[in-house]
N, C-alpha and C positions, 0 to 999 in steps of 0.2 A: 932571132930576138923576139921575145914575147912582150906584147904591149900590156901596160897595166890595165886591169879590168875596171870598168866604170862601176861605181857603187849605185845600187838601186836607190830610188827616192826614199824607200823605207829605211835603208841603211844610213843615208845621209841625215835623215830626220833623227834617227836614233843617236848618231854621233853628235849632232848639233845640240840636241836637247838633254842628253845625259848629264853633262856638267851642271846644267841649270836645275835639273831634278835633284841632283845630289846636294847642290848648294841650298835648294829650297828646304830639304829635310833638316839640315843643320840650322838654318835660319828660323824655321818654324819651332824647333826645339828651344831656341833662344827666346822666341816670342812666348812660348808656352811657360817657360820657367819664370818669366816676368809676371805672368798672371798669378802663379803660385807664390811668388815673392810678396806681392802686395795684398794677397787675399786676407790676411788677418785684419787689415784695416777695415774691411767691409763687415767683419763679424765680431768686432770688439765686444759689443754688448752680449752677443750669444756666447762667446767664450767665457766672459766673466760670470755669466749666469750658470753655464754648464759646469764649470770647474770651481765655482764659488770662490773666485779670487778677485783681487783689486788690481789697480793699474800697474804696480811694480811687478807683480807676478806675470801679468800679461806682457810687459816689456821683456822680461826674461825669456818667456816662451817664444816671442817673435825673434829675439836675438839669437836663438839657437841656429836659425838659418844662416846668419852671418858668421857664427863661429865656424861652422863647417866650410862655408864658402871661402872664408879668409884663409883657413889652414891649407886648403887645396890649391891656392893660387900659385905658389912657388913650384911645386913638383908637377903640376898638371901638364905643362908643356912637354916635359921629358917623358911623361907617361904616354901622352898622345903620340909622340915621335916613336916610342919604343914599341907600342902595340898597335898603332894605326887608329885613325879616327873612327872607322866603322865599328869596331868592337867597343871602343871606349864610349862613343856617343850612344850606342844602343844600351850598354850597361848603365851609363849615367842616366839616361831617360827612364830605364826600368827602375833604377834606384829612386827617382822622384815619384814613380808610380807607387812603389811599396811605401815610401814615406807618406804620400797623400792618403793611401788606404789606412795606414796606422793612425794618422792624424784624424781621419774621419770617424774612426771607430773607437777612439780613445775615451776612456772613462776617468782617467786621472791626468793631472798636469804633467807628470813624469813621462807617461807614455806619449802624450801629445808632443812634448819637447823632443823626444826621440824621433818622432815622425818628422818634425821640422828640421832636425839635424840631418836626416837622410835626404830630405828635399834640398837642403843647402849643399850637401856633398854632391848630389847628382847634378844640380844646376851649375856647379863650378866649372864643368867642362863645356857648357853649351857654347860660349863665345869662342874660346880657344880652339875647340874642336871644329867649329865652323870656319875659323880662320885657316886652320890646317887644310880643310877641304878646298878652300879657295886657292891656297898656294899649290895644291896638288893638281887642280883641274883647270886653272886659268892662267894666262900669261901675265907677266909682271905689270904690264900697263893697265890691267883691269883690277889688280889686287886691292889697291887703295880705295877705289870706288865701291867695290863689292863689300869690303869691310865696313865702309861707311853706311852702305845700304843695309847690311845685316844689323848694325847697331840701331839704325833708324827703325827697322821692322821690330826689333826687340822692344824698343821704347814704345812703339805703338801697341805692343802687347799689354803694357801697363796702362796706356791711355784708353784704349777701346775695350780692354778686358774687364775693367773695373765695374762700369755701369751694367753691362749684360750679366756679369756674375752676381751683382747685387740684385738685379731683377729676378734672376733664377732663384736666388736664396729666398726672396720675398714670396715666390710662387710655390716653393717646395720647403726644404729646410737646409741649413748649412751642411748637415751631414750628407744628405742626398746629393747636394750640389758638388761636394768634394769627391764623393764616390763617382759621379759623372766625369769630373776632371781626371780622376785616376783612369777611368775607361778610355778617355781621349788620349791620355798619355800612353796607355798600352797600345792603342792603335798606332800612335806615332813611333813607339819602340819597334813594332813589327815592320813598319814602313822603312825606318832607318836601316834595319837589318837586311832587308831584301833589296833596297834601292841603292844605298850608299856603297861605293867601292873605294878601296884604299888607294889604288894606283890607277892613273890614267893609262888606258890600253896603248896609247901612243907614246908612253914614257916621256912625258914633258921634261925638257932639260931645265926648266925653271923651278922644278920641285925642290923645296928647301925645308930645312928643319925649323921648328918654332924656337929652338934654342941652338942656333948654329954654333958648331965647334964645341958643344958641351954634351958629353955622354957620361952616364953613370956617376962615378965619384967626382968628376969635374964639375958637376952641378954645385957641389959644396964650394968648390973654388970660385965659381962665378958668383955665388951668394956672398962669399967673403969679400970679393972685390966690390960688390955692390954696397954692402953695409959699411965699408970703410970710406965711402965717399960722402962727406957731410952734405954736399949739395943734394944728393939723392934723398937723404932724410928730410931736408927742409921742403923739397918739392913734394915728397910723398905726404908729409904732414899737412901741407897746404891743400893738397887734393883731398885728403881725408876730412879736413875741416869744411871744405866746400861741399862735401857729400852729405854732411849732417842734415841739411834740410830734406834731402831725398830719403835717407834712411829713417829719420825720426818723424818727419811731417808727412811726406807723400806716401811712404810705405806703411805707416801705422796710425799716427795720431791726428793726421789732417782731417780725415772723414769725421770722426767724433767731434772734433773742434768745430767743423763747419755745421754739423747737425745742431750743436749747442748754440752757435752764433745766429743761425738763420731758421732754426726749427725745421730742418729739411728731412724728407724721408731718405732712406738709404741710397736708392739709385741716383737721386739728384745730387746728393752730397758726393757720391763717387764720381759723377760727371764733372763736378766743380774741380775736384782734386786732379782729375785726368788732364786738366789744362797744363799742369806742370810738365807732364810727360810729352804732351803735344808740342809745347814750347821747346823742350829739350831736343825732340826729334827734328824740329825745323831749324833750331839754332845751331846744332852740331855742324852741319855742312857750311853754314854761314861763318862760324868761328874759324874753321879750318881754312876757308877761302880768304878771309880777312888776314889771317896769320901769314899765309903764303903770299898774298898780294902785297901786303905792307912789310913783309919780311921781318916779322917780330913774333915772338911767343909771349913776351912779358906784358905788352899792352892789352891784348885781349884778356889775359888772366887778371889784370888789374881792373879793367872795366867790369869783368864778371863779378869780382869781389865787391866793388863799390855798388854796382847795380843790385846785386843780391841782398846786400845789407839794407839798402834803402827800401827795397820791395818787401822784405820780410818784416822789417820794423813797422811798415805801413799795414801789412796784412794782420799782424798779431796785435798791434797796440792802438791803431787808429779806430775809434768807434764809429758805428753807424755807416759802414761802407755799403753802398747798394750792391746787391748780388751780381748785377751785370758788370759792375766795376771790379768785383772780386774775381770774376772769370778772367778779365783782362790782366789783373795783377798777377794771378797765378800763371798765366801764359808767359808774362814777362819774367817771372821767377824761373821758368824753364829755359827761356832764351838766355838769361844771364848765367844760369848754371852750366850751359853748354860750353862756356869759355874754359871751364875746368878741365875739359878733355885735352887741352893743349899742354897740360902738365905732363902727360905721358909722352907727348912729342918732345918736350924739353928733356925728359930723361933719356930718350933715345938719342938726342943730340949730343949728350955729354958722356955716355958710357961706351966702352968698346963694343963693336958690333957682335962679338962673340958672346957677350953676356947680356945683350939687350932683352932677350926673352926672360931671363931670370930677374933682371931689374924691373921689368914691367910687372912680373908676377909679384915681386916684393912690394912694389908700389900699390898694386891692386889689393894685396893682403892688408896693407896699412889702411887703405880706403875702407875696406869692409869692416875693419875693427872699430871704425866710428859708429857703425850700427850696433855692434856688441856693447859699446859703452853708453850711447845716447838713448837707445830705446828703453832700457830699464831706468836710466837716470831720470828721464822725463816722467815715466810712470811713478817712480819713487817720490818725485816732487809733487805730483798730483795727490798721492796718498798723504804725504806729510802735511800739506796745507789744506786738505779737504776739511770742510766745516762739519761734516757728518750728515749732510742731507741725503736722504734715500728716496728714490723714485722707482716704482715698479721693482723693488728688491735690489736695485743697483745704486752705486754711488752716483750722485748727481753733482757734477762740478760746475761751479759758476764760471762766468767768463773771466772774472778776476783771477780765479785759481788756475784756469787754463793759461792765461797770459803770463803768470809767474812761472808756471811749469815749463812753458815753451821758451823761456829765456835762453837756454843753451844754444838755440838755433841762431839768432842774430849775434850772440856772443862769439860763437865759433867762426862765423863769417868775418867778424871784425878782427879776430886773431889771424885768420888767413890773410887778410889785407895787410896786416903788420908784417907778416912773414915775407911778403913780396919784396920788402926792402933788402932782404938777404938772398934773394934769388936773382942771379945775373941773367942778362939776355943770352939765350942759348941758340938762337937761329943760326944755322951753319953759315960761316962766312963765304964758303964757295958757292952757296945757293943765292947769295945776294948779288952776284954778278949777273948781268943780263945775258940771256941765252939767245943770241941773234939767229942761230941756225937750228933752234929747236923745232922739231916737226909739230904740227898741230894735229890734234885728234878730233 
């Protein structure tokens, strides 16, 4: 009989740290795409001057990211399952690199829009690809926490990436800064290709599909099941309406609004808006904890809608708010927004397990469509009610014009609040029972 050989310290270290290295690659890609997502908000004036356009055209340009991101949400889970996360993540990251290069070198709005389209298409895989890596390399009891940590890190990309990027643009130019972002993305692509592995060498028994039970043509069947459920539509629309402040304010129009309100330079305005993402990052685990502790999905979603409506009405329409108070208000906006993530849990509660991946993809597609609609809508309202004032060759919008144009934000949240009347409590009944023998971790 042969005794099993002991592993050397180097082998143990390699096995212990390999899953974390792989997870870090996916998470950093999610972090990176968030920086690319919010980047137009930092260079609104540069883009309007470079392409000689006004706010509506700028909104259309920014919305191209959401067009591609939204359309990829339903099939991306099946694509990752079919070809493996390593190839798809590397290809997706490289797609964002190409898109960023095209965007940085664009001389026309059409070419820049194509670049943003590629960035959105590549970014669509970042989260689901990272989730697939987690399910491949970690046991089930760690999956929920690691998904939460991944989302936390991605949100930090938006919060801590904005001000440094704004500072870099101030010191160089926006074109050079985006070229450097593309170079960073290329390094990340190479790292993903050489570090990420599709299968755990120990063949983990907990490995599972992002779309369990759905292969090929049955994806369409799962989509049909999803869209025939009225509750899914209501929850998805609620989630989309709650996302409007992020897509329209945090991702694009918030920084120029703050610069107009407080006469701030670009890095400081970016740091103010970053408080939304910091609040969302901190609030997400709090919302999920409260939901599980009090065994309810509906109440945190309701509090999120009420709190968000009050905060954004204050931010947009109350005059003479001190800058220090504005930091706090935007942080609270992020905290309240985090309650929206429970809408995805609600969807998982009510759909068959076999179509949960498709249902989440459909809901996320609906969420991203809010950006497609609201970014150009607010830009169009700015152009429509602009009084014609020009400063340094660019339209100079008054606070009154800004406040009117941003009206879709609180209006969307109020509609979301009304929709909650038609959303039932979905927290699973079997989870409401006390688990007297549940082990503690």
